[in-house]
VEXDREN-2710 file (C-alpha; in Angstrom, 1 decimal):
% VEXDREN-2710
k/r/px/py/pz
1/MET/141.5/214.4/205.9
2/GLU/141.1/212.1/208.9
3/SER/139.1/214.7/210.8
4/ILE/136.7/215.0/207.8
5/ILE/136.1/211.2/207.7
6/ALA/135.5/211.1/211.4
7/ALA/133.0/213.9/211.2
8/LYS/131.1/212.0/208.5
9/ALA/131.2/208.9/210.5
10/THR/129.7/210.6/213.5
11/ASP/127.0/212.1/211.5
12/ILE/125.9/208.8/210.0
13/SER/125.8/207.2/213.4
14/LYS/123.2/209.8/214.5
15/LEU/120.9/209.0/211.6
16/GLU/117.5/207.3/212.6
17/ARG/115.3/205.3/210.5
18/THR/111.8/206.7/209.9
19/GLY/109.2/204.1/210.3
20/ALA/105.4/203.9/209.9
21/HIS/104.8/204.9/213.5
22/SER/108.1/206.7/214.4
23/HIS/106.2/210.0/215.0
24/ILE/104.2/208.7/217.8
25/ARG/105.4/209.7/221.3
26/GLY/102.4/208.8/223.4
27/LEU/98.5/208.8/223.6
28/GLY/98.2/212.6/223.8
29/LEU/96.1/212.7/227.0
30/ASP/95.9/215.3/229.6
31/ASP/96.0/214.7/233.4
32/LYS/92.3/213.9/233.4
33/LEU/92.8/211.3/230.7
34/GLU/90.9/213.4/228.2
35/SER/92.2/213.2/224.6
36/ARG/93.8/216.3/223.0
37/PRO/92.7/216.7/219.4
38/ASN/96.4/216.6/218.2
39/SER/99.2/215.7/220.6
40/GLN/102.3/213.5/220.9
41/GLY/101.9/212.5/217.2
42/MET/98.3/211.2/217.7
43/VAL/95.4/212.7/215.8
44/GLY/91.7/212.0/216.2
45/GLN/90.3/208.8/217.6
46/LEU/89.4/210.6/220.9
47/LYS/87.2/207.9/222.4
48/ALA/89.6/205.1/221.5
49/ARG/92.7/206.9/222.9
50/LYS/90.8/207.7/226.1
51/ALA/89.9/204.1/226.5
52/ALA/93.5/203.1/225.9
53/GLY/94.6/205.6/228.6
54/VAL/92.4/204.0/231.1
55/ILE/94.0/200.6/230.3
56/VAL/97.5/202.1/230.6
57/LYS/96.6/203.4/234.1
58/VAL/95.3/200.1/235.1
59/ILE/98.5/198.4/233.9
60/LYS/100.8/200.9/235.6
61/GLN/99.2/200.1/238.9
62/GLY/100.2/196.6/238.4
63/LYS/97.3/195.0/240.3
64/ILE/95.2/193.5/237.4
65/SER/96.5/190.8/235.2
66/GLY/94.9/188.6/232.5
67/ARG/92.7/191.2/231.0
68/ALA/92.1/191.1/227.2
69/ILE/91.3/194.1/225.0
70/MET/90.5/194.1/221.4
71/MET/90.9/197.0/219.0
72/ALA/88.4/196.6/216.1
73/GLY/88.2/198.9/213.1
74/ALA/88.6/199.2/209.4
75/PRO/92.2/199.1/207.9
76/GLY/94.1/202.5/208.4
77/THR/92.2/203.7/211.4
78/GLY/95.1/203.7/213.8
79/LYS/94.8/200.4/215.7
80/THR/98.6/199.6/215.7
81/ALA/99.4/203.3/216.2
82/ILE/97.3/203.3/219.5
83/ALA/99.2/200.1/220.6
84/MET/102.5/201.7/219.9
85/ALA/101.5/204.8/221.8
86/MET/100.5/202.6/224.8
87/SER/104.0/201.0/224.7
88/GLN/105.5/204.6/224.8
89/GLU/103.4/205.5/227.9
90/LEU/104.2/202.4/229.7
91/GLY/107.9/203.1/230.0
92/ASP/109.8/200.2/231.6
93/VAL/106.8/197.9/231.7
94/PRO/107.6/194.8/229.4
95/PHE/105.7/195.2/226.0
96/THR/105.9/192.5/223.4
97/SER/104.4/192.8/219.9
98/ILE/103.7/189.8/217.6
99/ALA/101.6/189.1/214.5
100/ALA/99.2/186.1/214.8
101/SER/100.8/184.6/211.7
102/GLU/104.2/184.2/213.5
103/VAL/102.7/181.5/215.6
104/PHE/102.4/179.3/212.6
105/SER/105.7/180.1/211.0
106/LEU/108.0/179.0/213.8
107/GLU/109.4/175.4/214.2
108/ILE/107.9/175.0/217.7
109/SER/104.3/174.2/218.5
110/LYS/101.7/176.8/218.5
111/THR/101.0/176.7/222.2
112/GLU/104.7/176.9/223.0
113/SER/105.0/179.9/220.7
114/LEU/102.2/181.7/222.6
115/THR/103.5/180.7/226.0
116/GLN/106.9/182.2/225.1
117/ALA/105.1/185.5/224.0
118/PHE/103.2/185.4/227.3
119/ARG/106.3/185.0/229.3
120/ARG/108.1/187.7/227.4
121/SER/105.4/190.1/228.5
122/ILE/105.8/189.4/232.2
123/GLY/108.6/191.1/234.0
124/VAL/110.2/190.4/237.3
125/ARG/111.8/193.3/239.2
126/ILE/114.5/191.8/241.3
127/LYS/116.0/193.9/244.2
128/GLU/119.4/193.1/245.6
129/GLU/121.7/195.1/248.1
130/SER/125.4/195.3/247.5
131/GLU/128.3/196.9/249.2
132/VAL/129.9/199.7/247.1
133/ILE/132.7/202.1/247.5
134/GLU/131.9/205.5/246.0
135/GLY/134.1/208.5/246.0
136/GLU/136.2/211.0/244.1
137/VAL/139.7/209.9/243.0
138/VAL/142.4/212.1/244.6
139/GLU/145.5/210.2/243.4
140/ILE/146.5/206.9/241.7
141/GLN/150.0/205.7/242.3
142/ILE/151.1/202.5/240.3
143/ASP/154.4/200.9/241.2
144/ARG/156.1/198.9/238.4
145/SER/159.1/196.7/239.0
146/VAL/162.5/197.8/237.6
147/THR/162.6/194.7/235.3
148/GLY/159.1/195.1/234.1
149/VAL/158.4/191.4/234.9
150/GLY/156.9/191.4/238.3
151/PRO/153.3/192.1/239.4
152/LYS/152.2/195.8/239.5
153/THR/151.2/197.2/242.9
154/GLY/149.8/200.6/243.8
155/LYS/147.6/202.9/246.0
156/LEU/144.3/204.6/245.2
157/THR/143.3/207.6/247.3
158/LEU/139.5/208.2/247.5
159/LYS/137.6/211.0/249.3
160/THR/134.1/212.2/250.0
161/THR/133.1/215.5/251.5
162/ASP/133.6/213.8/254.9
163/MET/136.5/211.5/254.7
164/GLU/139.5/210.3/252.7
165/THR/141.1/206.8/252.6
166/ILE/143.9/205.1/250.9
167/TYR/143.4/201.6/249.4
168/ASP/146.1/199.1/248.4
169/LEU/145.7/198.0/244.8
170/GLY/146.3/194.6/243.4
171/GLN/147.0/193.5/239.7
172/LYS/143.2/193.0/238.8
173/MET/142.2/196.4/240.2
174/ILE/145.0/198.1/238.5
175/THR/143.9/196.5/235.1
176/SER/140.3/197.6/235.7
177/LEU/141.3/201.1/236.4
178/THR/143.5/201.3/233.3
179/LYS/140.7/199.9/231.2
180/GLU/138.2/202.4/232.5
181/LYS/140.8/205.2/232.0
182/VAL/140.2/206.4/235.5
183/MET/142.3/209.5/236.5
184/ALA/142.5/212.0/239.4
185/GLY/139.3/214.0/239.6
186/ASP/136.9/211.2/238.4
187/VAL/134.0/210.0/240.7
188/ILE/134.0/206.2/240.6
189/GLN/131.9/203.4/242.0
190/ILE/133.6/200.0/243.1
191/ASP/131.3/197.0/243.7
192/LYS/132.9/195.1/246.5
193/THR/131.4/191.7/245.6
194/THR/132.5/191.7/241.9
195/GLY/135.3/194.4/242.0
196/ARG/133.6/196.1/238.9
197/ILE/134.6/199.8/238.5
198/THR/132.1/202.3/237.1
199/ARG/133.0/205.9/236.2
200/LEU/130.1/208.1/237.3
201/GLY/131.5/211.4/236.0
202/ARG/134.0/214.0/236.6
203/SER/134.0/216.1/239.8
204/PHE/132.8/219.7/239.6
205/THR/135.8/220.8/241.6
206/ARG/138.0/219.7/238.7
207/ALA/136.0/221.3/236.0
208/ARG/138.6/224.0/235.3
209/ASP/141.5/221.6/235.1
210/PHE/141.3/221.6/231.3
211/ASP/140.6/224.5/228.9
212/ALA/138.4/222.4/226.7
213/THR/136.3/219.2/227.4
214/GLY/134.3/217.2/225.1
215/PRO/130.5/217.2/224.9
216/ASP/130.3/213.7/226.4
217/VAL/132.0/214.6/229.6
218/LYS/129.6/214.3/232.5
219/PHE/130.1/216.4/235.7
220/VAL/128.8/215.2/239.0
221/GLN/129.1/216.3/242.6
222/CYS/131.6/214.7/245.0
223/PRO/129.8/212.1/247.2
224/ASP/129.0/212.9/250.8
225/GLY/129.0/210.6/253.8
226/GLU/131.0/207.5/254.2
227/LEU/133.0/205.9/251.3
228/GLN/131.5/202.4/251.9
229/THR/127.6/202.3/251.6
230/ARG/124.9/199.8/250.8
231/LYS/122.9/200.4/247.6
232/GLU/119.8/198.6/246.3
233/ILE/120.2/197.6/242.7
234/VAL/117.0/196.8/240.7
235/HIS/117.0/194.4/237.6
236/LEU/114.0/194.0/235.3
237/VAL/114.0/190.8/233.5
238/SER/111.2/188.9/231.7
239/LEU/110.2/185.3/232.6
240/HIS/111.1/184.1/229.2
241/GLU/114.7/185.2/229.8
242/ILE/114.9/183.4/233.1
243/ASP/113.3/180.3/231.3
244/VAL/116.0/180.3/228.6
245/ILE/118.9/180.8/231.1
246/ASN/117.8/177.9/233.2
247/SER/116.9/175.5/230.4
248/ARG/120.2/175.6/228.6
249/GLN/123.7/174.5/229.7
250/GLN/125.4/177.7/228.3
251/GLY/123.3/180.0/230.7
252/PHE/122.7/183.5/229.6
253/LEU/124.6/183.0/226.4
254/ALA/121.5/181.0/225.3
255/LEU/119.8/184.4/224.9
256/PHE/122.0/185.1/221.8
257/SER/121.8/181.7/220.2
258/GLY/118.5/182.5/218.3
259/GLU/115.9/179.8/218.5
260/THR/115.2/178.7/222.0
261/GLY/113.1/175.6/221.1
262/GLU/110.7/173.9/223.4
263/ILE/111.1/174.6/227.1
264/LYS/110.0/171.9/229.5
265/SER/107.1/172.7/231.7
266/GLU/108.9/171.4/234.7
267/VAL/111.5/174.2/234.3
268/ARG/108.8/176.8/234.2
269/GLU/107.0/175.3/237.3
270/GLN/110.3/175.5/239.3
271/ILE/110.9/179.1/238.2
272/ASN/107.5/180.2/239.1
273/GLN/107.8/178.6/242.6
274/LYS/111.2/180.3/243.2
275/ILE/109.8/183.6/242.0
276/SER/106.8/183.2/244.4
277/GLU/109.2/182.6/247.2
278/TRP/111.2/185.8/246.3
279/CYS/108.0/187.8/246.2
280/GLU/107.0/186.6/249.6
281/GLU/110.4/187.6/251.0
282/GLY/110.4/191.0/249.3
283/LYS/113.3/190.2/247.0
284/ALA/111.2/190.4/243.8
285/GLU/108.0/191.9/242.4
286/ILE/106.0/190.7/239.4
287/VAL/105.4/193.3/236.7
288/PRO/102.5/192.4/234.4
289/GLY/103.3/193.7/231.0
290/VAL/101.4/193.9/227.7
291/LEU/101.3/191.4/224.8
292/PHE/99.9/193.0/221.6
293/ILE/98.7/190.4/218.9
294/ASP/98.0/191.9/215.6
295/GLU/95.6/190.3/213.1
296/ILE/94.1/188.1/215.7
297/GLN/91.7/186.6/213.1
298/LYS/94.8/184.5/211.8
299/LEU/94.7/182.3/214.9
300/ASP/92.8/179.0/214.9
301/MET/90.5/177.2/217.4
302/GLU/93.4/175.6/219.2
303/CYS/95.1/178.9/219.8
304/PHE/91.9/180.5/221.1
305/SER/91.4/177.6/223.5
306/PHE/94.8/178.0/224.8
307/LEU/94.3/181.8/225.3
308/ASN/91.1/181.1/227.2
309/ARG/93.1/179.1/229.7
310/ALA/96.2/181.3/229.7
311/LEU/94.3/184.5/230.6
312/GLU/92.9/183.0/233.8
313/ASP/96.5/182.5/235.2
314/THR/97.5/185.0/238.0
315/MET/100.8/185.6/236.2
316/ALA/99.3/186.5/232.9
317/PRO/99.9/190.0/231.0
318/VAL/97.3/192.3/229.7
319/VAL/96.7/191.1/226.1
320/ILE/95.8/193.6/223.5
321/MET/94.5/192.4/220.1
322/ALA/93.8/194.1/216.8
323/SER/91.4/193.1/214.0
324/ASN/90.2/194.7/210.8
325/ARG/87.7/192.0/209.9
326/GLY/83.9/192.1/210.1
327/MET/81.9/188.8/209.9
328/SER/84.5/186.3/208.8
329/ARG/85.3/182.6/209.0
330/ILE/87.2/181.2/212.0
331/ARG/90.4/179.7/210.8
332/GLY/90.3/175.9/210.4
333/THR/86.4/175.8/210.6
334/ASN/83.4/176.6/208.4
335/TYR/81.8/178.8/211.1
336/GLN/81.5/182.6/210.8
337/SER/82.0/184.8/213.8
338/PRO/82.4/188.6/214.4
339/HIS/86.0/189.7/213.6
340/GLY/86.9/186.0/213.0
341/VAL/87.0/185.3/216.8
342/PRO/84.9/182.6/218.5
343/ILE/81.9/183.9/220.5
344/ASP/83.0/182.4/223.8
345/PHE/86.4/184.2/223.6
346/LEU/84.9/187.4/222.3
347/ASP/82.9/187.5/225.5
348/ARG/86.1/187.9/227.6
349/LEU/87.2/190.9/225.6
350/LEU/86.8/194.7/226.2
351/ILE/86.4/196.0/222.7
352/ILE/87.7/199.4/221.7
353/SER/86.3/200.7/218.4
354/THR/88.2/202.9/216.0
355/GLN/86.4/205.2/213.5
356/ALA/87.3/206.4/210.0
357/TYR/89.4/209.6/210.0
358/SER/87.7/212.9/209.1
359/GLU/89.3/215.1/206.3
360/ASP/90.8/217.4/208.8
361/ASP/92.4/214.5/210.7
362/ILE/93.9/213.2/207.6
363/ARG/95.3/216.6/206.8
364/GLN/96.9/216.8/210.2
365/ILE/98.4/213.3/210.0
366/LEU/99.9/214.0/206.6
367/LYS/101.4/217.2/208.0
368/ILE/102.9/215.3/210.9
369/ARG/104.3/212.7/208.5
370/CYS/105.9/215.4/206.4
371/ASP/107.7/216.9/209.4
372/GLU/108.8/213.4/210.4
373/GLU/110.2/212.6/206.9
374/GLU/111.7/216.2/206.7
375/VAL/109.7/217.1/203.6
376/ASP/108.7/220.6/202.8
377/MET/105.3/220.7/201.0
378/THR/103.2/223.6/199.9
379/GLU/99.7/224.1/201.2
380/ASP/98.2/223.3/197.7
381/ALA/100.1/220.1/197.4
382/LEU/99.0/219.2/201.0
383/ALA/95.3/219.8/200.0
384/VAL/95.6/217.7/196.9
385/LEU/97.3/214.8/199.0
386/THR/94.5/215.1/201.6
387/LYS/92.0/214.6/198.8
388/VAL/93.8/211.6/197.4
389/ALA/93.8/210.2/200.9
390/THR/90.1/210.5/201.3
391/GLU/89.4/209.0/197.9
392/THR/91.9/206.1/198.1
393/SER/93.5/205.4/201.5
394/LEU/95.7/207.1/204.2
395/ARG/98.6/204.6/203.8
396/TYR/98.7/205.2/200.0
397/ALA/98.9/209.0/200.6
398/ILE/101.6/208.6/203.1
399/HIS/103.8/206.7/200.5
400/LEU/103.5/209.5/198.1
401/ILE/105.2/212.0/200.5
402/SER/108.8/210.5/200.1
403/THR/108.2/209.7/196.4
404/GLY/107.0/213.2/195.7
405/HIS/110.0/214.6/197.5
406/LEU/112.3/212.6/195.2
407/VAL/110.4/214.0/192.2
408/ALA/110.8/217.5/193.5
409/GLN/114.5/217.1/194.1
410/LYS/114.8/215.9/190.4
411/ARG/113.4/219.2/189.2
412/GLN/115.5/221.1/191.7
413/ALA/112.6/222.4/193.8
414/SER/112.8/223.2/197.5
415/LYS/109.2/222.3/198.2
416/VAL/106.9/219.5/197.0
417/ASP/104.3/221.1/194.8
418/VAL/101.0/219.9/193.1
419/VAL/102.8/218.9/190.0
420/ASP/105.0/216.4/191.9
421/ILE/101.9/214.9/193.6
422/LYS/100.3/214.5/190.2
423/ARG/103.4/212.9/188.8
424/VAL/103.8/210.2/191.5
425/TYR/100.0/209.6/191.4
426/SER/100.3/208.7/187.8
427/LEU/103.3/206.5/188.4
428/PHE/102.0/204.6/191.4
429/LEU/98.6/202.9/191.3
430/ASP/96.3/202.6/194.4
431/GLU/94.2/199.5/195.1
432/ALA/91.1/200.7/193.2
433/ARG/92.9/201.6/190.1
434/SER/95.1/198.5/190.2
435/VAL/91.9/196.3/190.4
436/GLN/90.3/198.2/187.5
437/TYR/93.5/197.8/185.4
438/LEU/93.4/194.0/186.0
439/LYS/89.7/193.9/185.0
440/ASP/90.4/195.7/181.7
441/TYR/93.5/193.7/180.8
442/GLN/92.8/190.3/182.4
443/ASP/93.0/188.5/179.0
444/GLU/96.8/189.5/178.8
445/TYR/97.6/187.8/182.0
446/MET/98.5/184.1/182.6
447/TYR/96.0/181.4/184.0
448/ASN/93.1/183.7/183.8
449/GLU/90.9/181.2/181.9
450/ILE/90.8/178.5/184.7
451/ALA/88.3/179.4/187.5
452/PRO/88.1/176.9/190.5
453/SER/84.8/175.4/191.2
454/HIS/82.9/176.0/194.4
455/GLY/83.8/172.7/195.9
456/GLU/87.6/173.0/195.1
457/GLN/87.5/176.5/196.7
458/MET/86.0/175.1/200.0
459/ALA/88.5/172.3/199.9
460/VAL/91.4/174.6/199.6
461/ASP/90.0/176.8/202.5
462/SER/89.6/173.7/204.8
463/ILE/93.2/172.8/204.2
END
């Protein structure tokens, strides 16, 4: 019974949540930065993906900072998907994603919120050398006193392909070895400065010691050369993490305390000065990352003024923005501007345009989403769903995949068919049918008889 419960628990731990963009693995470009029609979960948008690939290459070189890119296009044309694909391509480069409305929902000021987002997107690669002892454990001898009260002592025999040495063990080292469950045949690494013990794996020479080994057992080669070596350890931390650690009395534990509050500019200036010194000495390296701001039209004039200044800093990340608006009012003013962004700020941006998907692209995207959600669908049902997406929206059609799968399960069918798509299409309204329904039955809803005047509407907008 216990084995069955353990097996179930293991299976549940391996489950992964399926999100809106969980099928995206990259931009789908070849070595010459040409877009493949269907690759790594990306479909269509060939020009936009190629432009994003050029930006990714610039970011990876780490020589350019403070560039701003805007992705402009109609809703459902893959702007956020391209941003997620860029984050997948970048790898260990810091990537921060925020929505513009978050700036107004926090308890800190707008400029402080944007500053923290900027600092999260700038990484510092810190290099340090440490003395380590690395070898294969030959034997561990632990001597306990007869009464069981005195301190434990012991000896540890380590070897490489060239040498073998015996080390005397103290109480702390014995406790660390016991905690890590180190045994003869393991390859371990001991940090001399901290005394930390790390199990690297099991030696290939001991592979036949046991008849059966678990799938998590890792076999490694016995180290060669000397036991004591110098290794360079690289840590990648963001500037915001350094700010938080240095601005709180509890140190790094402040990272787990939630809201960081306002951080003084003096603290940031001291940190910038220290990091500049480390860069000159070769101890550290600045890694400009990416800050993605969705729905940029939600920001107001104060935020755009701050971004104008922040982008000119040498330690600024590459800022990618997304907007689905055309000519719209700038927040907090009565002026209209393209994408709801001031003209002077728009002049700083490289604009990537996304186009509406073709019918073949929509079909491919729906097929990828069916595979991602593990739903089997007939070709006829996929054709009907593609038609629904072209007449309504791609997002609405994607929502019908999982609901259609539930309806198919209820009638005990192995595949989702046309009848299931028709059933969920009748159950869940799209935006156009919902608006039409409200127009037909608006008299039955509350507060439909009072329409605000033009002056009241402008007053509400200005507030």
